[in-house]
Backbone as ProteinMPNN parsed JSONL, in Angstrom:
{"seq_chain_A": "ALQTEVENNCLNEKQFNQLEREYSRYEQEIQDLNKDIERLENASEEEIA", "coords_chain_A": {"N_chain_A": [[0.841, -1.202, 0.0], [1.944, 1.221, 0.778], [3.918, 1.492, -1.141], [2.388, 1.882, -3.452], [1.271, 4.324, -2.814], [3.561, 5.94, -2.797], [4.289, 5.722, -5.497], [2.06, 6.904, -6.689], [2.308, 9.511, -5.68], [4.657, 10.254, -6.959], [3.88, 10.202, -9.659], [1.888, 12.175, -9.575], [3.442, 14.387, -8.955], [5.038, 14.617, -11.25], [3.051, 15.155, -13.126], [2.057, 17.54, -12.107], [4.305, 19.222, -12.389], [4.472, 19.283, -15.155], [2.056, 20.538, -15.798], [2.54, 22.995, -14.623], [4.586, 23.965, -16.27], [3.18, 24.146, -18.696], [1.3, 26.05, -17.95], [2.923, 28.322, -17.572], [3.758, 28.657, -20.195], [1.348, 29.212, -21.504], [0.653, 31.54, -20.19], [2.627, 33.258, -21.119], [1.928, 33.277, -23.834], [-0.545, 34.555, -23.658], [0.25, 37.087, -22.772], [1.719, 37.894, -25.024], [-0.327, 37.952, -26.951], [-1.943, 39.941, -25.852], [-0.247, 42.133, -26.182], [-0.236, 42.254, -28.972], [-2.945, 42.869, -29.415], [-3.079, 45.387, -28.208], [-1.341, 46.785, -29.862], [-2.727, 46.644, -32.296], [-5.059, 48.012, -31.598], [-4.016, 50.563, -31.138], [-3.095, 51.14, -33.715], [-5.507, 51.179, -35.145], [-6.766, 53.308, -33.928], [-5.149, 55.395, -34.739], [-5.69, 55.371, -37.456], [-8.356, 56.131, -37.484], [-8.219, 58.717, -36.503]], "CA_chain_A": [[0.0, 0.0, 0.0], [2.842, 2.378, 0.843], [4.57, 1.576, -2.456], [1.402, 2.496, -4.353], [1.183, 5.727, -2.389], [4.786, 6.589, -3.275], [4.184, 5.791, -6.958], [1.041, 7.92, -6.987], [2.904, 10.817, -5.402], [5.636, 10.512, -8.015], [3.104, 10.536, -10.86], [1.248, 13.473, -9.338], [4.478, 15.416, -9.019], [5.38, 14.785, -12.669], [1.914, 15.805, -13.776], [2.026, 18.909, -11.59], [5.392, 19.961, -13.035], [4.097, 19.472, -16.554], [1.003, 21.554, -15.811], [3.191, 24.272, -14.313], [5.27, 24.415, -17.488], [2.135, 24.545, -19.641], [0.722, 27.293, -17.437], [3.872, 29.392, -17.892], [3.737, 28.865, -21.647], [0.09, 29.884, -21.849], [0.74, 32.89, -19.632], [3.453, 34.009, -22.071], [1.11, 33.455, -25.037], [-1.556, 35.574, -23.347], [0.943, 38.384, -22.772], [2.029, 38.228, -26.421], [-1.587, 38.303, -27.609], [-2.354, 41.245, -25.328], [0.585, 43.138, -26.855], [-0.766, 42.357, -30.341], [-4.229, 43.583, -29.335], [-2.773, 46.789, -27.913], [-0.745, 47.349, -31.072], [-3.813, 46.787, -33.274], [-5.942, 49.094, -31.135], [-3.314, 51.822, -31.396], [-3.075, 51.347, -35.16], [-6.85, 51.545, -35.608], [-7.037, 54.658, -33.409], [-4.432, 56.331, -35.612], [-6.412, 55.416, -38.734], [-9.605, 56.876, -37.273], [-7.872, 60.129, -36.251]], "C_chain_A": [[0.878, 1.254, 0.0], [3.532, 2.595, -0.503], [3.652, 2.268, -3.468], [1.285, 3.981, -4.074], [2.372, 6.519, -2.934], [4.726, 6.761, -4.788], [3.177, 6.86, -7.382], [1.587, 9.326, -6.776], [3.871, 11.222, -6.503], [4.927, 10.931, -9.304], [2.458, 11.909, -10.735], [2.247, 14.612, -9.467], [4.874, 15.688, -10.468], [4.283, 15.547, -13.397], [1.834, 17.279, -13.372], [3.089, 19.767, -12.276], [5.076, 20.251, -14.494], [3.041, 20.57, -16.678], [1.572, 22.939, -15.525], [3.893, 24.841, -15.536], [4.263, 24.903, -18.518], [1.532, 25.884, -19.23], [1.615, 28.478, -17.795], [3.841, 29.716, -19.375], [2.483, 29.625, -22.061], [0.078, 31.323, -21.349], [1.521, 33.796, -20.586], [2.658, 34.288, -23.349], [0.076, 34.55, -24.831], [-0.926, 36.961, -23.368], [1.253, 38.832, -24.194], [0.774, 38.671, -27.159], [-2.09, 39.662, -27.141], [-1.551, 42.375, -25.96], [0.091, 43.355, -28.28], [-2.056, 43.164, -30.355], [-3.981, 45.071, -29.125], [-2.23, 47.486, -29.161], [-1.825, 47.604, -32.128], [-4.767, 47.911, -32.888], [-5.311, 50.453, -31.406], [-3.319, 52.147, -32.883], [-4.438, 51.796, -35.658], [-7.244, 52.933, -35.107], [-6.363, 55.704, -34.291], [-5.145, 56.481, -36.949], [-7.666, 56.267, -38.617], [-9.299, 58.372, -37.167], [-7.461, 60.872, -37.515]], "O_chain_A": [[0.585, 2.227, -0.696], [3.709, 3.729, -0.948], [4.087, 3.126, -4.236], [1.208, 4.794, -4.995], [2.214, 7.62, -3.462], [5.071, 7.822, -5.307], [3.419, 7.621, -8.319], [1.358, 10.22, -7.59], [3.904, 12.377, -6.927], [5.327, 11.895, -9.956], [2.48, 12.705, -11.673], [1.937, 15.667, -10.02], [5.027, 16.841, -10.87], [4.55, 16.459, -14.179], [1.574, 18.148, -14.204], [2.816, 20.893, -12.693], [5.376, 21.331, -15.003], [3.126, 21.426, -17.558], [1.14, 23.931, -16.111], [3.812, 26.038, -15.812], [4.461, 25.945, -19.142], [1.286, 26.746, -20.073], [1.132, 29.509, -18.263], [3.892, 30.88, -19.773], [2.543, 30.557, -22.863], [-0.45, 32.215, -22.013], [1.139, 34.94, -20.831], [2.705, 35.395, -23.885], [-0.154, 35.373, -25.717], [-1.5, 37.9, -23.919], [1.075, 40.001, -24.537], [0.801, 39.649, -27.906], [-2.603, 40.446, -27.939], [-2.09, 43.445, -26.243], [0.007, 44.49, -28.749], [-2.241, 44.038, -31.202], [-4.595, 45.911, -29.782], [-2.604, 48.615, -29.476], [-1.835, 48.652, -32.774], [-5.227, 48.668, -33.743], [-5.986, 51.382, -31.851], [-3.523, 53.298, -33.269], [-4.528, 52.692, -36.498], [-7.976, 53.653, -35.787], [-6.929, 56.764, -34.557], [-5.202, 57.575, -37.511], [-8.003, 57.027, -39.525], [-10.048, 59.197, -37.691], [-7.144, 62.06, -37.458]]}, "name": "protein", "num_of_chains": 1, "seq": "ALQTEVENNCLNEKQFNQLEREYSRYEQEIQDLNKDIERLENASEEEIA"}
């Protein structure tokens, strides 16, 4: 039973680390997209003016 517990913990830790990496990647993507949106908004404001 203890062995199973240890194995489960190990798997959970690997999964957690993977999710953390994915989270960081998505966070970066969101920041990049927000910059694009800001740039497009500025460009469209200049066109309107």
